[in-house]
C-alpha angles and dihedrals in degrees: 000000000000119000090240092063096058114104122198121224113252113260116259121185113233115253125235093267092054092048089050087056091051090051090051089051093050090047088054091049091052091049095048096042110042092166092059095037091103089068094061107067095081090051091046092051092048091051091049090052090050091047091054091048091048092049091049091050092048090051089053091049090050092048091049091049091050092048091050091049091050091047092051091047091051091048091050091049093050094048095050 
């Protein structure tokens, strides 16, 4: 297969549940490798930042979905 025919998957940000899994994995690494544990705090902090961003994004998605549902319900009520 020629290199020009390879297509990359589109980027998708991990959701909060996936990031929680990554944090669990890093916690396990720290527990199993005490000598290298000092290398993990920057990774941990980055994952926590991403977790907060993912939770905020999910809250926005939920609010938008709720708003759309209310709007559709109001439109249906007015038209009937």
